[in-house]
N, C-alpha and C positions, 0 to 999 in steps of 0.2 A: 507478545512474549516472541524471543527467541529462543528456538527448540534445535537440541544438535542433529545434525546431518543425518538422514535415513538414512542405513544401510542397506548392501544386495540382497540383505535376508527380511527387508521389510520392516526392520524395527530400529530403536533409537536408543542409546543411553547416552548420558554424559548431563555436560550443566547446560540448565537453562537460566535466561536474565528475564526477567521482567521489569520493565522501564516505567517510569511518573512522568506525568506528561510536564511540559516546560508551566502550565498552568497552576500545577499543585506543586510545583519546587521543584519537579524531577526525581534526580537518584533511581536507582536499580539496586534489586534484590536479586541472588542467584542462589540456586539451589540444585542440589543432582535430580535427576528426572529419569524414569525408565519407559519406552512404550513402545506401540506397533501398529501399523497399519493394518487392520483386520479386514479393509477393500477398497476399489475405489473412494468408494463415499464415505468411509470411517476409519478413524486413527483415535487412540484413547492410549492414556499413561498416568502414571503415578509419580507422586513427588516422593523426597525422602520424608519428609513430614507427615506424610500418608495421605495426602490426601490426592482424591484423582481427578482428570478432567478428559472430555469427550469432543471432539473435533466434526463438523459434519457441515455440509454444503448449506448454504441459505437459499432457494428457489428464486428466489428474487435477484440471484446475483449470478445465474445461468443465462444460458443461451447463445444464440450466433455471436459476434462481435464483428466491428468493421472499424475501421481507421477513422478518428475523427478528424475535421478539416475546418477549420476556421478559428474563431474566436470565441473564448467562452472565461470563466471567474473559477478562481483558483482560491481555498482558503484552507488552511493548517487548524485540523481540529488540537485541540491540546496545548493550542501556543500560548505564550505568555503576552503577547503584543498582537491584538487584533490588526489583521494585515487580508486585504483581497488584493491577490494578481491581476489585472486581464491580461490573459495568456493566449496564444497564437499558436494553433495545432497545424502540423503538415503532415501528410502519409508521406513515410520514407522506408525503402527497405520493401522487407515481402511482408504477404499477410495486412495484420491490423495495426504492424511498427507506425510510430510516430516520433517528430521531433517537436519539442515545445520549447518556445521561448514568450519573455512578458515583464512586466514591471508592475508595482505593487503601489498602495499609496502612501507608503514609507520608504520609496526611495531604494527599493530592494530590486536585482534584478534576476531571474530565472533563467536557465538554458538545460535543454537536456533533451531526453529520449526513452521513450516508452518503447522499448525492444519487445515486441510477441516470441512465446517460446512455442517450443515442439513442433513438430513437421506435419501435423492436421492444424493448419492454421483457421481453418473456414470455423472453427466454435473451440480452439484451445483459450480460454480467456485468461489468460496469466501473461504477464509482461514481467520482464530485468525494468528496474526503475532506476533512471542515475539523472538528477537533477542538483544545478551547482548555483547556488545564491552569490550575489556580490553586490555590493553596495552598502548602505546604510540603513539600520536595522532588520537582518536579516536573519531569518531561524541556522539553526545548526547546518554546515555545509560540508558536505555535499548530502543529499537524502538519496542513498541508496536502498535499494527494498524490491520489496514485489509488488507489483499491480494489477488490477483489474477493471475491468467495464461492466455498468450494470445500467439497468433502466429503470435504478429504486436511487433515493434519497434517501441515503442509510443514515445519513448526521442530521436530515433535515435541514440541511444549511441553506434550502432553498423552496422551503416551506412546503415539502413532498411534490413538487410539482412533476408530471411527467417531463423523460426528456434522456438523453443519455450522460452518464457520469462517467465517470474514469477517479480511482480511488487511488493512490500511491502509500504503501507501508511502510517508515523504513525501519531498517534491520539493526539497529544501533540504537533505538530511540520510542516512545512512546509517539510521535507525531506522526500524523496519515493527513495527507494531501488529497483534499476531494476537489475536484474538477466540476460546475455544475455549469447548464445553460444561463 
């Protein structure tokens, strides 16, 4: 779901768009929403149809972050075509920012960045993500959105094995790229 921008008064109001995954036929639905930031760990809102929601951190998705270096695998959760990318990460810029490039088993190339947000880069676990896909049998490109690092296999794509995981959620669709050891 993509929510409206939070204003200086720590509230938001406008249109929210929810996206179906490519595997379920895609599509989207838009509804009016109002909400507020209650604290650094709590956001609540109400849709125009009366449904409410709460957002809060998930403890396995927090902690210190570090730039990934080397080879990892990546797969898009919710994609209509199964594809595994062999990705190479290199630290770049400041903090835990990284560049990424690689190819998958269907002839699609990926290239982009995970740019860490904020001034306290030792513990801020938010990345601006921009990945472009080129070649054949590629997902919609680019994948622009938000990312985070975790020690948890959130989608169980790697059998729950321990390790460092990266996630990139598209701001214009229901696709999430999970990167795993």
